C-alpha positions as CSV (number, residue, x, y, z in Angstrom):
1,X,5.5,-9.9,7.0
2,X,6.6,-6.5,5.8
3,X,3.1,-5.3,5.0
4,X,2.1,-5.7,8.7
5,X,5.2,-3.7,9.8
6,X,4.5,-0.9,7.3
7,X,0.9,-0.7,8.4
8,X,1.9,-0.6,12.1
9,X,4.5,2.1,11.5
10,X,2.0,4.1,9.5
11,X,-0.3,3.9,12.4
12,X,2.4,5.4,14.6
13,X,2.7,8.3,12.2
14,X,-1.1,8.9,12.2
15,X,-1.3,8.7,16.0
16,X,1.8,10.8,16.8
17,X,1.8,13.4,14.0
18,X,-1.2,15.3,15.1
19,X,-0.6,14.7,18.8
20,X,-3.6,12.3,19.0
21,X,-1.9,10.3,21.7
22,X,1.3,10.9,23.7
23,X,4.2,8.7,22.7
24,X,4.6,7.5,26.3
25,X,1.0,6.3,26.6
26,X,1.0,2.8,28.2
27,X,-1.2,1.1,25.5
28,X,0.3,3.0,22.6
29,X,1.6,-0.2,20.7
30,X,-1.7,-2.2,20.9
31,X,-3.6,1.0,20.1
32,X,-1.5,1.3,17.0
33,X,-2.3,-2.3,15.9
34,X,-6.0,-1.5,16.4
35,X,-5.6,1.6,14.3
36,X,-4.5,-0.6,11.4
37,X,-7.9,-2.4,11.6
38,X,-9.7,0.9,11.7
39,X,-8.0,2.1,8.5
40,X,-8.7,-1.2,6.7
41,X,-5.2,-2.7,7.0
42,X,-5.9,-5.2,9.8
43,X,-5.6,-8.2,7.6
44,X,-1.8,-7.7,7.4
45,X,-1.4,-7.6,11.2
46,X,-3.8,-10.5,11.8
47,X,-2.0,-12.7,9.3
48,X,1.3,-11.9,10.9
49,X,0.2,-12.2,14.5
50,X,1.3,-15.8,14.8
51,X,3.4,-17.9,12.4
52,X,4.1,-21.6,12.6
53,X,6.5,-23.5,10.4
54,X,7.6,-27.1,10.5
55,X,11.0,-28.3,9.6
56,X,12.3,-31.8,9.1
57,X,13.0,-32.4,12.8
58,X,11.7,-29.3,14.4
59,X,9.1,-26.6,14.4
60,X,9.2,-22.8,14.8
61,X,6.8,-20.2,16.0
62,X,6.9,-16.5,15.9
63,X,4.7,-13.5,16.9
64,X,4.6,-10.1,15.3
65,X,2.7,-7.2,16.8
66,X,1.0,-6.5,20.0
67,X,-2.4,-8.1,19.5
68,X,-3.1,-11.9,19.5
69,X,-5.0,-13.7,16.7
70,X,-8.2,-13.7,18.8
71,X,-7.8,-10.0,19.5
72,X,-7.3,-9.2,15.8
73,X,-10.2,-11.5,14.9
74,X,-12.6,-9.7,17.2
75,X,-11.4,-6.3,16.1
76,X,-11.9,-7.3,12.5
77,X,-15.4,-8.6,13.4
78,X,-16.2,-5.2,14.9
79,X,-14.9,-3.5,11.8
80,X,-17.1,-5.6,9.6
81,X,-20.1,-5.3,11.8
82,X,-19.8,-1.5,11.9
83,X,-19.6,-1.5,8.1
84,X,-22.8,-3.7,7.9
85,X,-20.8,-6.7,6.5
86,X,-22.1,-9.9,8.0
87,X,-20.0,-12.0,5.6
88,X,-17.2,-9.7,4.3
89,X,-15.6,-10.7,1.0
90,X,-12.2,-9.6,2.2
91,X,-12.3,-12.3,4.9
92,X,-11.1,-14.8,2.4
93,X,-7.6,-13.2,2.6
94,X,-7.3,-13.9,6.3
95,X,-5.3,-16.9,7.5
96,X,-7.4,-19.7,9.0
97,X,-7.1,-18.8,12.7
98,X,-7.8,-15.0,12.4
99,X,-10.7,-15.8,10.0
100,X,-12.1,-18.3,12.5
101,X,-11.9,-15.8,15.4
102,X,-13.5,-13.1,13.2
103,X,-16.4,-15.4,12.3
104,X,-16.9,-16.2,16.0
105,X,-16.9,-12.5,16.7
106,X,-19.5,-11.8,14.0
107,X,-21.7,-14.6,15.4
108,X,-21.4,-13.1,18.9
109,X,-22.3,-9.6,17.6
110,X,-25.3,-11.0,15.7
111,X,-26.7,-12.4,19.0
112,X,-26.0,-9.4,21.1
């Protein structure tokens, strides 16, 4: 998904341009994915985190990014929670799995 890649690379620019984090920081790549959530572009990475396709006699899976679907889901739940959104309208644009993980995260945060 090109949108996810663009959002991730923009995250690199934002983190590195002002010296916010050193480029050799061990968790730089996952931090960059989290930054996309912080700036409202996390849907792209969440939807691209895992892809499954079925062919006639086979299936194919692929991953993009450094966070898993559950990680993106919880990060998006925190994003929504911090914005006071218990049922964010933008969640309808999430694929099924990330949306499910986000809803679980919101339920957890509501109980905490």
